[in-house]
N, C-alpha and C positions, 0 to 999 in steps of 0.2 A: 257034906265034908267041905265043898268050895264057900258057902256061906260061913262057915265056921274061920275059914282062912282069911275072909275078907275082915270080918269082925274082929280078928287078931292085930290086922294090919292098920285098921283106925284107932284101936288102942294103942299100938306101938308109936304111932304118930302124934297122938295126943299127948302121951307121956314124954317122948322127947321135944315137944314144943314148952311144958310144963316144967322140964328139968333144968337145973343151973345152966349147964351148956348151952341149951336153947335161950334162955335169958341173956347169958353172956352173949351170944352172938348178935341178939336185937340191939343190945345196949352198943356193941362196937360200931354197927352199922350207923346209929345215930351221932356217936362220937365223930366218926369220920365225916359225917356230913358238916357238923360244927367246926372240924378241923379246915375244912375248905373254904371258909369264911377269912378272908386277909383282914390284916389290921392296917388301918389308913388314919393318918394324923388329921383331926379336924380341929377346926375354929367356930367360935362365937363372934359374929360380928360387933364391932366396938362403936359405940354413940359417943361423941364427944365434941367440943367446938374445936376447930381448926382454922388453918389459914391456906388458902390455894394461892399460888404465885404463879404470874404470868409474866413472860419475859417479850419484849418487842425490841426490834433494831432501832437503835438511837441515831438521830440526826443532830449533832451539838454545834451550835452555831454562838457568835458573841451576841453580847445583846445589842452592841454597835459594829459593824465593820463596812468599811468604806472605802473606795478606791479614791485615790488622789490622781488626778488628772492634771496636765498641763494645759493654762488658759492662754499660755503666749508662745509663741515659735522663739527659737534660738538655740544657743549653745548652752549645755548644762555648765554653769561656771562652779557652784560650789553644794557640795551634799553636807549639810550640817548635822545628820544623825546617821547612827549605822544600823544595819539590819538588827532586828531584835531590842532596839532601845526604847524604853519609856519614855514618853513625849508627854508635854504638858498643852494645855489648849492654848493656842496664840502662837506655840513655838514655831520659829522659822526653821523648815526641813530642807528646801532646796531652792537654790536661787538662779533664775536662767538669766543670759547677759542683758543686760538693762540698759547700754549706752544709747540703742536707738531709739527706746521708749522716753528714756530721760531727754533725749533731743526734741520729742515731739510735744512732750510737755513745756519744755522752753519755747517752741515755737507756737503752741497754742496760748501760752502766758502773753507772748509778745502781742499777738494777734488781738489779744482781749484788751491788753493795754491801748493799743491804737485803736479799738473801736469805743473803749469809753472817752478816749480824748476827742474822737469826732463827734462823739453824742454830747459831750459837753459844748463843744464849739457851736453846734447846730442849736442846743437850747439856750446859748448866749446869742446866738442870732434869732433866734424865734422873739426873744424878749425885747430884741432891738425892734424888729418890726412891728410888734405889736405896739410898743411906744410911738412909732412914726404913724401907725395906721391911727392912733388917737390923735395925733396933731392933723391928719389927712394928708401926711405926704405921700404913703404909699397908698397902692390900692387892694381891696379884700384878698384879690388873687395872689396877690406877692404874700400875705399873710399864709394863704393855703399853702402855697408851696414850701413855705419854711417849716409851717407844722408837718408837712408830709416829708421833707427831709430830716427832721430830728426822728419821727416815728421810725422810719427806716433805718437810721443809723442806730437807734435804740434796739429794732430787732436784730442788727447787724450784733451788736453787743451781746444780746442774749445767746446768739448761735455761736460767737466765740466762747462764752463761758461753757456752753455745752460741750463744744469741742475740746476744751480744758480738762473738765470733767471726764470725757470718754478718755483723754490722753492719759490723765492719772490713774484711772481705774486700770487702763493696759500697762501701764507702769506698776501699778500693785500686782499684777499678776506675775511679774518675774520673781515674786517671793512666795513661795507656796508655804502656807502654814498650816498647823494641825487644827482641824475643826473641833475635835475634842481631845480630851486625855486617853492615852492608848498604847499598844505597841506596835512598831515597825516591822512591816512584813519584808520580802525580798526587795530589793531595790535593782530591776533590769539593768538600767542604764547608768554610767558611769559619767564622771567628769569629764567635758569635752565633746561628749554626744550632741549629736544634732535633735532637738527635740520640736515634733511638731505639735501644733494644738490640737488637744485631745488625748496625747499620748500617755499610757498609763507609767506613772512615777513610782508607786506601790501601793499598798493597803493599809489601813490603820484599822487595828481591831481593839476593842474596849472589852475587856475580858471581865470586870469586875464581878459582872453576872453572865451567866451563860443560859441560851434557850434552847431547849430540849424538843425536839419534834418526835413522835411515833404514831404509829396508825394502828388503829383499834378497830376491832368488828363492830355491828350494828348491837349485837347483843350486849356487847361489853360496853358501850356507848350508854345503853339504856340502863344498864346497872350503875353507871357513875352517875348518870342523871338523878335516879332514884337514890343515891348515896348523899347526892348534892342538896337534894330537897331535904333531907334530915339535918344538914348543916354539920355533916361529919367531914373535917378536914380530909383533903384527900393527897395524902402523901405518898412519893416514890422514891425507890432507891436507884441508883445509876451503877452498873456493872462495867468497870472499864476495859479496854480491849486485851489487857494482859489477865483478866478473869478476877482483879481485886475489886471488891466493893469502894464506892467512893464515899470519902468520909462524911459527905453533908447529904441530906436530903432534901429532894425539892418537891415543890408545890405545884399540882396542876392548875394552871390558869384559864384556860380556854381551849375552845376547839373549834376546826372550820365551820363554817356555814353548810357545807354539801358533803354528801358521801360521794368517794369516787365509783364511779359506774363501772369501772373495770373490775375492781377489787372487792368493791362494796364494804370497803373502809374509810374512816373518817381518821383525821390526822388531830391528834391532841399537841399542845403544847405547855412544856413544864420550866418552871426557873429554879436553877441551881445558884446558892453562892459560890464565888471561886475565890475566895482570899488568898490561898498558897498559890494562885495562878496555875494550878494542875492541867485545867482543862483550856484547850486551844481551839480556835474558829475551824471547824471542819475535822474535829475528833470523832472517832467511832466509839461505840458501846452498846449496852443495852439496858432498856428501862426495867425494871422489875416493880409490878404492882401486886401487893397482897390484899386479897378478897378475904374477909372473915365470913365463915360457913359455921351457923349455929347448929348444934346438935346433929352432926354429919354422921351418916352410916357408913362406917371404913371397914374394908376387905382387901386382903392382897390381891394383887393382880394376877398372880399367877393362880389364883383360884377361879379365875374366869376363862369360859371357853367360848369363842367367836363363832357364830354357824350361820352364814349368809345374814350377815350385817346384824343379828341379833346375839344377845348376851345371855348366857346360863352359868348357874353353878352347880354342881353336884350336892345334893343335901341328903343326909342320913337322917331318915324318920327313926321314932322312938322304937320300931321293931328291929332295927338293925338293916332296913332297907334302903337303896340309893334312888332317888327320883332326881330329875332335872328341872331346876327352879328357874325361870325367865327372870332376868332383873333389868333395871333400868339403870346403866352407869352415868353418873353426872360430871364433876370433874376428876382429873385424872392427876394424882398426887405422885411424888416420886414414890414407886412400888405400891401404892394404894389405888384405889377406887373410890370415889365418894358414891354411895348407891342412892339413886332418888326414889327408887320403888322396887317391890318386890320380895325383900327380906324383912324378918324380924330379928331383934337383937338376941332371941333363944334360939335361932336357926342353928343347927350345926352343917358346915359345909367343910367337903374336903379341900384339905391344903396342898397335899401334893400327891401325885400319883393320878390326877384327873385324867391322863390318857389310858389308866390301866382299869377303869370301871366303867360299866354302863347302867342304864337305868335298870332298876330290879335285883341288880346285885345285892348279895347279903354281905353285909362287911362288920367289922369290929373298929369302932368308932374310939379314937385314942386322943382326948381332949389335950390341945397345945395353947397355952395362953398367948394372945395376939402381942403382948409386951414383949415376947421372948423373939418374936420373929422379924418385927420392925421397929424401928426407932423414927417417930413421926410427931 
């Protein structure tokens, strides 16, 4: 009787498993497991040519910028140009009191005239002594004395001529002229000020072209040198202090001969035209350099997770499983990374919700085109 009950129980269990209710129960378990898989937007990396823009702090200088200092002492008599004026080469800018220097010139001229007269008299005397010597009226010693006197007076004449040149030079220093065409800067002294030799009068700037200096790393320097070997002109842009882009592009001309030991950088110099005189000596801004990248693999920055100086993305496999893929990021663009290694363009990587998934999770991938996410 007991065995019979056991057989009945087995039959009932088998029937329940094969019944529609049993099958429905089994299917509901499968559906509930599938329902647990969350939907995540995924993207495929985009491969295309792009530009990488670097910005550097710019030091803007005039192609010529010179301090004008006094070479003579005296009172400032006249200022012939105002601050900010454009002046031409040779134009008189300042006049320092000239009377004392003019008197020195007159004195030197008089001394020279006297020396010349004495020299002529000595030469006449020397000729007379020579004539007397030929007639044996005077001795050879008198000829030597006359000749020595003439030579001494000739030397005195040359000395007087040198003094005159020096006096005239000092007199010319009382007028300060523009060494080149440019714009006058601030004039610290006013008319009537006592000026010492070497005192700063103003500065003069030639702003027709501007030299812009900026520092780059050793890697960027090597990239530039590689581009220079291919004879590609290296043009740069200038961003002004107000954030506006300067209307003209500049050309990189040269680099310094040594790297800075403290920073590891080296300075480049670019030349910019300045026809509207917008740029001034000492202006600030940023140099923008565009580096072309061929066939760059691009992904959004928000897809990337950084763990202990290493970079990862969550990739969705063909079975819908999540795994962590290590990548090698290259350049950082606005909102994007250029990936140097670790990804194929067919990979699907999670775009949003990287904080909510773990390796091994089952997910449902919803592909989102890259062009809908970023504009680059």
